[in-house]
C-alpha positions, 0 to 999 in steps of 0.5 A: 182556274179553280173557280172555272172547274168549280162552276162547271162542277156546279152546272153539271151537279145541280141537275143531278141533285134535282133528279136525286131529290125528285126520284129518290126512293129511300132517303139514306140511299139518296143522301149517299148519292147527294154526298157523292155527287157534290163532293166528288166532282164529275166522278160522282155524276158519272157514277150516278148516271150508270149506277144510281138512276131509278130506272123505274122512272126512266127510259129502261122500263119504257122499252118495248120488250119490258112492256111485253113482259108486263103484258105477259104478267097480266095474262099470267093468272088465266093460263096457270094450272091451279090443280095443285094449288095449296091453301094453308090452315096455318095463318102465318104460312098462308100470309106468306103464301098470299104475299108472294102470290100477290107480288109474283103471280105464283101460287103454292103448288103441291106434289113436288119432289125436291132433291138438295144438292149441297155439293157442287161436284155432285150437283154438276153430275146430276145436271149433266146426267139429266141433260144427257137424258133430254129428249125434247129441249134444254133451256139454260139460264145463268148469270155466269158462264165461265170458261173452264172444265165445267163449261167445256163438259156442258158444251160437249153435252149440248153439242151432242144434243143439238146433233140429235135434233133437240132444241137448246136455248141459252140466256145469260147475263152479258156482264156476268158471262162477258168472257164466255160469250165470245168463245164457247157460247158463240160456238154453241150458237153457230152449231144451232143453239139459240143463245142470247144475252138478257141485257146486252152491253151495247151502245145506245142502251148501255147507260140504261141497262148496265146496273141491272143484271139477270142474276138467275140460275136455272135449267129446265129439261123437257118441261119435266125436270128443273134445277135452281139455286145459287150455283153458276157454271164455273170451275170455282165450285170444283177447284180452289182458284184463289185465297177464298178457297173452293166455292160452296153453294146450294142447288136444288133438283126439282120435279112436279108442278113447280117446274112449270112455274120456273119455266115461265120465268125462263120463257119470259126472260127468253122472250125479253132477250130474243124478242121471239115468240113466247114458248107456250103450249103443252110442248113447253108447259106440259101437264105435270104429274104428282112427283112428291109431297112437297109444297113449293112456291116460286119467288121471282123478282126484278127491277121491272117488278111492281114490288120488291118481292125478294125483300118482302119475302125475307121480311115476312119469313123473319116476321113469322118466325116463332122459334128459329131463323137460320140464314146463310148468305155471302153478302149480308148487307141488310137495309134498315127494314131487314135489320130491324126485323132481325133485331126484333126477332132476336129480342122477342126470343127467336134464336137467330143465327147467321152464317157468312164467309169470313172473306168474300170476293168484294172487300167493300161488301165484306167491310160493309157486312162486318159493320152490322155485326156489333149491333146484331151481337148485342141483341143476341144474334149468333154470327158464324164466320166460315173460313178456308172456303167461300159459301155462295149459298142463299138459304134461310130456314124458319122454324125448321118448317119453311125454307128458301133457296135461290139466287137472292142475296141480302143486299140492295142489289138483289132487292132492287137491281137484279132479276132473282129467283128463290124457291120457297119450300113449305116442308118440314122434312126439307127445312129440317135437312137444310137446317142440319146442313147449316148447323153442320157448317157452323161446327167448322166456323168461328163464332163471333163473341161480342166482347172480343169483336168490340176490341177491333181497331179504330182503323177497322171500325172506320173502314167498316163505317165508310163501307156501310155508308156506301152500302146502299150504292152497292 
C-alpha cells in the first residue's frame, strides 16, 4: 500500500517540480516550494496550484480584461495632464521619481494638498463629510468592506446619494470582503450602485485568481477630493474587538492634480472588474486647479505589472537615504534585497528605525518577522514593538524629506501578488510631521535590546526559523 501511494505521489509531484524549476522566479522561493511539494504528499501540490504558480507565465495574465488593462497603460502617457509635472534638481529625488515614472507611468505632480489622518475615527468623519458633499459621483475601492457600524454609516450615506441621482461605483476584493458582499454591498447594488468584485471567486477562474488580491484602498469624490492609505472599512479601527486591541492606520486626504492619478487606478480596476466602458473625459478626470504646495507621485503595482514597483520603490527609498529611515509596517517580512539594503544603510551610518506591532493577526507573519530582528539589531537598526494596540500603517520616511503612505506591506505578497497603491510625498513639512508621529509612537513601544533578544528560547528560535523558511510563500 505504501509503495502505491508513494508512486502516485511521484506521478503527481514530478510534473509540478518541473514547472517550479522552469518558471520559478527566485531560487529561495522555488526551493521552499520544491521541499513542500516533495515532502508533503498531495497537499504540497495542491498548495502550489493555488498559491505558488507564477501566473505571469500562465492563464490568468492572458485573460481578455488583463490585455485591456495593459493596452490602457500603453495609451496612458498620451492622455495624462503634464502641466503640473515636477523635475527635481536633487539627483537622488530625481532618480526616485524617474524610477517610479518608468515602472508605473505616473509622474511627480505639483500643487497638491495633503491632510494626514492618523486617527481612524477622525478619518472616517472626514470621509463621510466629503461623501455628504458630493455632487456628481462617488467611487470607492477597498480590500475589506466589513459588516458593522462603519459600513452601516457609509451605506446610509451612499443610499442617500443614490436617491439624489449621483453615480456610485464600488469595487472590492472578493476574498477580503467575502461576508459584506452578501448583504450590504448587495443591497447597494439593488438600489442602483454599480458594485463589482475585482477578482471574483468563481468556478473556472478560482484557481487562477485566488492568490491575487486587490489590496488597494481609495475613494474619489467628484474627481476633486480623494482618500488613500492603508485603512479599510471596518469596526476594528474604532473598537478593540480582540487581544490585538484597536487597529491604528495612516490615511490621507488629497486634493489637486494627484487626484486624477489615483482616479486612473480606480478607472482601470473598475474596467477590469466590470468590463464596462472606460470612465474617461472631463466629467471623471477634470482639469485640476492648484490646491497646495506638495509634490506627489503615485506608485501603483500589481501582479500584471512588468516591474515590482512597490518593492523597487522601497529599495530606492532606502538606498537614497543619507541621514535617517523610519519604517512603520505591520508585516515586516523583507526579501533578501530589502534586508541587505537596510543593513547596508545602517552600517553606513544611516539611523534606521523600524516600528512593528508586537502581535499581528497572523502568527506565521509574526514569527517570520521576528526571525529577522537579531541580524538587524546586530548592525545597529533600532526596532520598536508596539503593544496594547495594532498598527496597520504602511509608512516609510527618509531624511524627513520624502515619505510614502499607502497599502503596500514589506512582504512578498505585497511585492508580487497584490494590487497595491502608495502615495509618495516629496515635501519636508509633511515628511517631518509623519516622522514626528513615528517618534511619538516609539515612546509607547518596547525598544528591543540585542543582548536580551538573544536570550529567547531555543523553541522560539526554531519556530521563527521555520516561519522564515516559509516566508517566501506567505
